[in-house]
C-alpha positions as CSV (number, residue, x, y, z in Angstrom):
1,M,47.7,190.0,-87.5
2,P,44.7,187.8,-88.2
3,H,42.6,187.0,-84.7
4,S,43.1,183.4,-83.5
5,V,39.3,183.0,-83.9
6,D,39.4,183.5,-87.7
7,V,42.5,181.5,-88.2
8,H,40.4,178.5,-86.4
9,V,37.2,179.1,-88.5
10,G,39.3,179.1,-91.4
11,R,41.2,176.0,-90.7
12,Q,37.8,174.4,-90.0
13,L,36.7,175.8,-93.5
14,K,39.6,174.1,-95.2
15,Q,39.2,170.9,-93.3
16,I,35.4,170.4,-94.1
17,R,36.3,171.6,-97.6
18,A,38.9,168.9,-98.2
19,L,36.7,166.3,-96.7
20,R,34.0,167.0,-99.0
21,R,36.4,166.9,-101.9
22,L,35.4,170.3,-103.0
23,S,38.2,172.8,-104.3
24,Q,38.3,176.5,-103.5
25,T,37.1,177.3,-106.8
26,D,34.1,175.0,-106.4
27,V,33.1,176.5,-103.0
28,A,33.8,180.1,-104.7
29,R,31.6,179.5,-107.5
30,R,28.7,178.6,-105.3
31,L,29.1,181.8,-103.3
32,G,30.0,184.0,-106.2
33,L,33.4,184.8,-105.2
34,S,37.0,184.3,-106.4
35,F,39.1,181.3,-105.4
36,Q,41.4,183.8,-103.6
37,Q,38.8,185.0,-101.2
38,I,38.2,181.4,-99.9
39,Q,42.1,181.1,-99.6
40,K,41.9,184.2,-97.5
41,Y,39.2,182.8,-95.4
42,E,41.0,179.8,-94.9
43,I,44.4,181.3,-93.6
44,G,42.1,183.9,-91.4
45,S,43.3,187.0,-93.1
46,N,39.8,187.8,-94.0
47,R,36.9,187.4,-91.5
48,I,33.8,185.6,-92.7
49,A,30.8,187.3,-92.0
50,A,27.8,185.7,-90.1
51,S,25.7,185.5,-93.4
52,R,28.7,184.0,-95.5
53,L,29.3,181.4,-92.6
54,F,25.6,180.5,-92.8
55,E,26.0,179.9,-96.7
56,L,29.3,177.9,-96.4
57,A,27.7,175.8,-93.7
58,N,24.8,175.1,-96.1
59,I,27.2,174.4,-99.0
60,L,29.3,172.2,-97.0
61,D,26.5,170.3,-95.1
62,V,27.4,171.3,-91.8
63,S,26.0,173.2,-88.7
64,T,27.3,176.7,-88.2
65,S,28.7,175.5,-84.9
66,Y,30.9,173.2,-86.5
67,F,33.4,176.0,-87.6
68,F,33.9,176.8,-83.8
69,E,34.3,173.3,-82.6
70,G,37.3,172.9,-80.5
71,L,37.9,176.5,-80.2
72,D,38.0,176.2,-76.4
73,A,40.6,173.6,-76.1
74,D,44.3,174.1,-77.1
75,S,43.6,171.9,-80.2
76,E,46.0,173.7,-82.7
77,G,48.3,170.4,-82.8
78,V,45.1,168.3,-83.2
79,A,43.9,170.4,-86.0
80,D,47.3,170.1,-87.6
81,S,47.3,166.6,-87.3
82,A,43.8,166.1,-88.8
83,M,44.7,168.5,-91.8
84,D,48.0,166.1,-92.3
85,I,45.5,163.2,-92.5
86,V,43.1,164.9,-94.9
87,Q,45.7,166.1,-97.0
88,A,47.3,162.6,-97.2
89,V,43.8,161.0,-97.9
90,A,43.1,163.4,-100.5
91,S,46.4,162.8,-102.4
92,I,45.4,159.2,-103.0
93,K,44.6,158.7,-106.6
94,D,43.1,155.2,-106.6
95,E,39.2,156.0,-105.5
96,K,38.5,152.6,-104.2
97,T,41.6,152.6,-101.9
98,K,40.6,156.1,-100.7
99,S,37.1,154.8,-99.9
100,R,38.3,151.9,-97.8
101,I,40.6,154.2,-95.8
102,I,37.9,156.7,-95.3
103,T,35.6,153.8,-94.2
104,F,38.6,152.3,-91.8
105,I,39.0,155.6,-90.2
106,E,35.1,156.3,-89.7
107,D,34.8,152.8,-88.2
108,V,37.8,153.5,-85.7
109,A,36.3,156.9,-84.9
110,G,32.9,155.7,-84.6
111,A,31.7,158.5,-87.0
112,T,30.6,158.8,-90.5
113,V,31.5,161.6,-93.2
114,T,29.0,162.6,-95.7
115,R,30.4,161.7,-99.3
116,R,29.6,163.9,-102.0
117,A,29.9,162.8,-105.6
118,S,33.0,164.3,-107.4
């Protein structure tokens, strides 16, 4: 059974990867791994070593602490809602519409998401 911390870190990885519009294959290639390994990280069945977490943080342009944010709080429902939003936005085919929705969410949240070229 995966440890709850590993599951949380995996969710954070999946969320930021989706926000950066990178596939599991994109991230795996940069790490020299298979996409299946990224899948295992994201569901928490394989733990992410500290050195690998550092590499992921650099690839995804976040601090290593990002992966642990919200761990203290009972935020499982919040994380699930966030993933629902990420998946819904990612499924929008029209890039102009997608960009406008992301800008709207950023305005409401008072935060900016770094965008990477697809």
